[in-house]
C-alpha positions as CSV (number, residue, x, y, z in Angstrom):
1,X,54.8,177.2,-15.2
2,X,56.8,179.9,-14.9
3,X,55.9,182.9,-13.7
4,X,57.2,186.0,-15.5
5,X,58.6,188.3,-12.8
6,X,62.0,189.2,-11.7
7,X,62.5,190.4,-8.5
8,X,65.2,192.9,-7.4
9,X,67.8,192.2,-4.6
10,X,66.2,193.7,-1.0
11,X,69.4,195.2,0.0
12,X,70.7,198.2,-1.6
13,X,74.5,199.0,-1.5
14,X,75.5,201.5,1.5
15,X,76.6,204.0,-1.1
16,X,72.7,204.1,-2.8
17,X,71.2,204.5,0.6
18,X,73.3,207.2,1.6
19,X,74.1,209.4,-1.2
20,X,78.2,208.5,-0.4
21,X,78.4,209.6,-4.0
22,X,78.1,212.9,-3.3
23,X,81.2,215.4,-2.4
24,X,82.3,215.7,1.1
25,X,85.3,215.7,3.6
26,X,87.4,212.8,4.3
27,X,86.0,213.0,7.8
28,X,82.1,213.6,7.1
29,X,82.8,210.9,4.5
30,X,84.4,208.6,7.3
31,X,81.0,209.3,9.4
32,X,78.7,208.7,6.6
33,X,80.2,205.7,6.5
34,X,80.0,204.8,10.1
35,X,76.2,205.7,10.3
36,X,75.9,203.5,7.1
37,X,77.4,200.4,8.7
38,X,75.0,201.2,11.7
39,X,72.3,201.1,9.6
40,X,72.9,197.7,8.1
41,X,74.1,196.1,11.6
42,X,70.2,197.2,12.0
43,X,68.6,196.0,9.8
44,X,70.6,192.5,9.9
45,X,69.2,191.9,13.9
46,X,67.9,188.6,14.1
47,X,63.8,189.2,14.8
48,X,64.1,187.1,17.7
49,X,66.3,190.4,19.3
50,X,63.3,192.4,18.7
51,X,62.8,192.1,22.4
52,X,60.6,189.6,24.9
53,X,57.9,187.6,23.3
54,X,55.1,186.2,25.0
55,X,53.6,184.4,22.6
56,X,57.3,182.9,21.8
57,X,57.5,182.3,25.6
58,X,54.2,180.4,26.0
59,X,55.4,178.4,22.8
60,X,58.2,177.2,24.4
61,X,56.4,176.5,27.8
62,X,53.8,174.3,25.7
63,X,55.8,173.0,23.3
64,X,52.4,173.2,21.2
65,X,51.7,175.8,18.5
66,X,47.6,176.9,17.8
67,X,47.3,177.5,13.7
68,X,43.7,178.2,12.6
69,X,42.0,177.2,9.4
70,X,38.6,177.1,8.0
71,X,37.0,174.5,6.0
72,X,35.6,176.4,2.9
73,X,37.6,179.3,1.7
74,X,40.1,177.2,-1.1
75,X,42.7,177.6,-2.4
76,X,43.8,179.6,1.0
77,X,42.7,177.0,3.4
78,X,40.1,174.2,3.3
79,X,39.6,170.5,4.0
80,X,41.1,167.3,2.5
81,X,39.0,163.8,1.8
82,X,40.8,162.9,5.1
83,X,39.6,166.3,7.0
84,X,43.4,167.6,7.1
85,X,43.9,171.6,6.3
86,X,45.3,172.2,3.3
87,X,46.2,175.2,1.3
88,X,48.5,178.3,0.3
89,X,48.0,179.8,3.7
90,X,48.1,176.9,5.5
91,X,51.5,175.9,3.7
92,X,53.0,179.5,4.6
93,X,52.2,178.9,8.1
94,X,53.8,175.3,8.0
95,X,56.5,177.5,6.8
96,X,57.0,179.9,9.4
97,X,56.8,176.9,12.2
98,X,59.6,175.2,10.3
99,X,61.5,178.2,11.3
100,X,60.4,179.1,14.4
101,X,61.5,175.6,15.3
102,X,64.8,176.8,14.3
103,X,64.7,178.7,17.7
104,X,66.3,178.4,20.9
105,X,63.7,175.7,22.6
106,X,61.2,175.8,19.8
107,X,63.2,172.4,18.6
108,X,60.0,170.3,19.1
109,X,57.7,172.4,18.5
110,X,53.9,170.7,17.8
111,X,51.2,171.8,15.8
112,X,47.3,171.7,16.7
113,X,44.7,172.7,14.4
114,X,42.1,174.6,15.1
115,X,38.8,175.2,13.6
116,X,37.3,178.8,13.1
117,X,34.7,180.8,11.4
118,X,34.6,184.0,9.5
119,X,33.3,185.2,13.2
120,X,34.9,183.5,15.2
121,X,38.5,183.9,13.7
122,X,39.6,186.9,15.0
123,X,38.4,186.3,18.5
124,X,40.3,183.3,19.3
125,X,43.7,184.9,18.4
126,X,43.2,188.0,20.3
127,X,42.0,185.9,23.8
128,X,45.5,183.5,22.9
129,X,43.2,180.3,21.8
130,X,44.8,180.3,18.8
131,X,48.6,181.5,18.0
132,X,48.5,182.6,14.0
133,X,44.9,182.5,12.1
134,X,45.8,180.5,8.8
135,X,43.1,181.7,5.8
136,X,42.5,184.7,3.8
137,X,42.3,187.9,6.5
138,X,41.8,191.5,5.2
139,X,44.8,193.6,7.5
140,X,42.2,196.8,8.8
141,X,43.3,199.5,10.9
142,X,39.6,198.6,12.9
143,X,41.3,194.8,12.9
144,X,44.5,195.8,14.1
145,X,43.1,197.4,17.5
146,X,42.2,193.7,18.5
147,X,44.8,191.1,16.9
148,X,48.4,191.3,15.0
149,X,49.0,191.5,11.5
150,X,52.0,189.8,9.5
151,X,53.1,191.3,6.4
152,X,50.7,191.1,3.4
153,X,51.0,187.8,1.1
154,X,48.2,188.3,-1.0
155,X,46.2,191.0,-2.6
156,X,42.4,190.3,-3.6
157,X,39.6,192.5,-4.1
158,X,35.7,192.6,-3.1
159,X,33.3,191.5,-6.4
160,X,30.1,190.6,-7.1
161,X,28.8,186.9,-8.5
162,X,25.4,186.9,-10.0
163,X,22.6,184.6,-11.5
164,X,22.4,185.0,-15.3
165,X,20.7,188.2,-16.4
166,X,21.4,190.0,-12.8
167,X,24.5,191.4,-14.0
168,X,25.9,194.7,-12.5
169,X,27.9,197.0,-14.3
170,X,28.0,200.1,-11.2
171,X,27.6,200.9,-8.1
172,X,23.5,202.3,-9.0
173,X,22.9,198.5,-10.3
174,X,23.1,197.5,-7.0
175,X,19.9,199.9,-5.9
176,X,17.3,197.9,-4.2
177,X,19.0,194.4,-4.2
178,X,19.4,191.7,-2.0
179,X,23.2,190.8,-1.6
180,X,24.5,188.3,0.2
181,X,28.3,187.9,1.9
182,X,29.5,186.1,4.1
183,X,29.0,187.1,8.2
184,X,32.5,188.3,9.8
185,X,33.7,189.5,6.7
186,X,35.1,192.7,5.1
187,X,32.8,192.4,2.2
188,X,29.4,192.6,4.5
189,X,31.0,196.3,6.2
190,X,31.7,197.3,2.7
191,X,28.3,196.7,1.6
192,X,26.8,198.7,4.5
193,X,29.2,201.6,3.6
194,X,28.0,201.6,0.5
195,X,24.3,201.5,1.8
196,X,24.4,204.3,3.8
197,X,27.2,206.3,1.3
198,X,24.7,205.9,-1.7
199,X,21.6,205.5,0.0
200,X,21.1,202.1,-2.0
201,X,18.1,200.6,-0.4
202,X,20.1,197.2,0.0
203,X,18.6,194.7,1.4
204,X,22.2,192.8,3.1
205,X,22.2,189.2,4.2
206,X,24.9,187.1,6.1
207,X,25.9,183.4,4.9
208,X,27.4,181.5,7.9
209,X,30.3,180.6,5.7
210,X,30.6,180.8,2.1
211,X,29.0,177.6,1.1
212,X,25.8,178.5,2.7
213,X,26.5,182.3,1.0
214,X,26.3,180.7,-2.4
215,X,23.8,178.6,-1.8
216,X,21.4,181.6,-1.1
217,X,22.7,183.1,-4.2
218,X,21.4,179.8,-6.3
219,X,18.1,179.7,-4.5
220,X,17.3,183.2,-5.8
221,X,17.4,184.1,-2.0
222,X,19.9,186.9,-2.8
223,X,20.4,188.4,-6.4
224,X,24.2,188.9,-5.5
225,X,26.8,187.8,-3.9
226,X,30.1,189.9,-2.6
227,X,33.1,188.5,-1.2
228,X,36.8,188.2,-2.5
229,X,37.0,187.4,-6.1
230,X,40.1,184.8,-4.8
231,X,37.4,183.2,-2.9
232,X,34.6,183.5,-4.7
233,X,36.9,181.5,-8.1
234,X,38.1,179.1,-5.0
235,X,34.4,178.7,-4.7
236,X,33.2,178.4,-8.3
237,X,36.5,175.7,-9.0
238,X,35.3,173.2,-6.3
239,X,31.2,173.2,-6.1
240,X,28.8,172.0,-8.1
241,X,25.7,174.0,-10.4
242,X,27.9,177.0,-10.5
243,X,28.1,176.9,-14.8
244,X,25.9,180.0,-15.3
245,X,26.8,182.4,-12.2
246,X,28.5,185.5,-13.7
247,X,31.3,187.3,-12.4
248,X,30.3,191.6,-12.3
249,X,33.6,193.4,-13.3
250,X,32.7,196.1,-10.8
251,X,35.5,195.9,-7.6
252,X,34.1,197.2,-4.8
253,X,37.8,197.3,-2.4
254,X,41.4,196.1,-2.0
255,X,41.7,193.4,0.3
256,X,45.2,192.7,1.7
257,X,45.3,189.8,3.4
258,X,47.8,188.9,6.1
259,X,48.4,186.0,9.0
260,X,46.8,187.2,11.9
261,X,48.5,187.2,15.1
262,X,48.2,188.1,18.7
263,X,48.1,191.4,19.9
264,X,51.5,193.5,20.9
265,X,53.8,191.2,20.4
266,X,56.2,192.8,18.1
267,X,59.2,189.8,18.2
268,X,56.9,186.9,17.5
269,X,55.6,189.2,14.4
270,X,59.2,190.0,13.5
271,X,59.7,185.8,13.1
272,X,56.7,185.9,11.1
273,X,57.2,188.7,8.3
274,X,61.0,187.5,8.1
275,X,59.5,183.9,7.0
276,X,57.1,185.7,4.4
277,X,60.0,188.5,3.5
278,X,62.4,185.3,2.6
279,X,59.5,183.2,0.9
280,X,59.2,186.2,-1.6
281,X,62.6,186.8,-1.7
282,X,63.9,183.1,-2.7
283,X,61.4,182.3,-4.8
284,X,59.6,180.2,-2.6
285,X,56.5,181.9,-2.2
286,X,56.1,182.0,-6.0
287,X,56.4,178.0,-6.2
288,X,53.1,178.2,-3.6
289,X,51.5,180.5,-6.1
290,X,52.3,177.9,-8.8
291,X,51.1,174.9,-6.4
292,X,47.5,176.4,-5.3
293,X,46.7,178.9,-8.5
294,X,48.2,177.2,-11.6
295,X,48.5,173.4,-10.9
296,X,45.6,171.0,-10.5
297,X,45.3,171.3,-6.4
298,X,43.1,169.9,-3.1
299,X,40.4,169.6,-2.0
300,X,38.8,169.2,-6.0
301,X,42.0,168.7,-7.5
302,X,40.7,171.9,-10.5
303,X,43.6,174.5,-11.6
304,X,42.2,178.2,-11.0
305,X,44.9,179.1,-14.0
306,X,44.7,182.7,-12.2
307,X,47.6,184.7,-13.5
308,X,49.6,186.8,-10.9
309,X,47.8,190.1,-10.7
310,X,49.9,193.6,-10.6
311,X,49.2,193.9,-7.1
312,X,50.8,190.6,-6.4
313,X,53.9,191.5,-8.8
314,X,54.1,195.1,-6.7
315,X,53.7,193.5,-3.7
316,X,56.5,191.0,-4.0
317,X,58.9,193.4,-4.8
318,X,58.1,195.8,-2.3
319,X,56.5,193.5,0.9
320,X,54.3,195.8,3.2
321,X,51.8,195.1,6.2
322,X,50.1,198.8,5.3
323,X,46.1,197.8,5.7
324,X,45.7,200.9,3.3
325,X,44.1,200.1,-0.3
326,X,45.9,202.6,-1.7
327,X,49.6,200.8,-0.6
328,X,48.6,197.8,-3.2
329,X,47.3,200.3,-6.2
């Protein structure tokens, strides 16, 4: 299936960038052209020239890159029948590794997969145990004080899943209810914020992972399950006994996903960002999207049939690493 989109070129002509169509003297025109040339040359500097990178130095010294994954957040990160990591984010990370292997001293770079949870993913990147986390992690200003983030590669929204007869149409409908979400997620933080601001008298329960959180909802120990919509849909596509669960139309927030990177390393971030930007501009990102969202995909061999959202279409045209939800609306 072909996605209905057309990406504009990422490099505007110097005239459009500098306004050279305005009347000016020959000397001034020459100066402006020189300035435009300098700007273009600066933009074309390889990412590896951004400065020394402790991460890349570590990879050269050890010859191994540690990639982190989670086992139960399809279609971004999961394990197949042989317990191998699979998913959209896993594939994206492998493309980053392919690009890193083209850098000096990294041609034989090996991959070591490290299992993570929603509570260990950030600390293990921050302390250097993991070099890139390949999951579905939201970029927030608070988190960015501890770790680095790549360009956004996906935009989700926090939504609600309920049992029949318990639908939530408005924030007020949550009053007095028990809501489950996954520990260590922005969904938990958003629920706590809403509880304070609207005095909802919520009872918030934390599940260890997506599967446990779903079981808490199904067992009746919670009335509502709050999590990112795309993760909920991936969970519903792979878990049994979910036919009667109901999605709420209510959106609690916008969630920009990014690969989690070591903190304070602009050079390694530049390398990763260059790969994501190239994937989006070349159509390779769209091919990955088809594989994981529009076609039967592992581990369950089912398709989410999830159309590309307007927010994602805007992101593909204007890549950004902003943590601000307003940047994706």
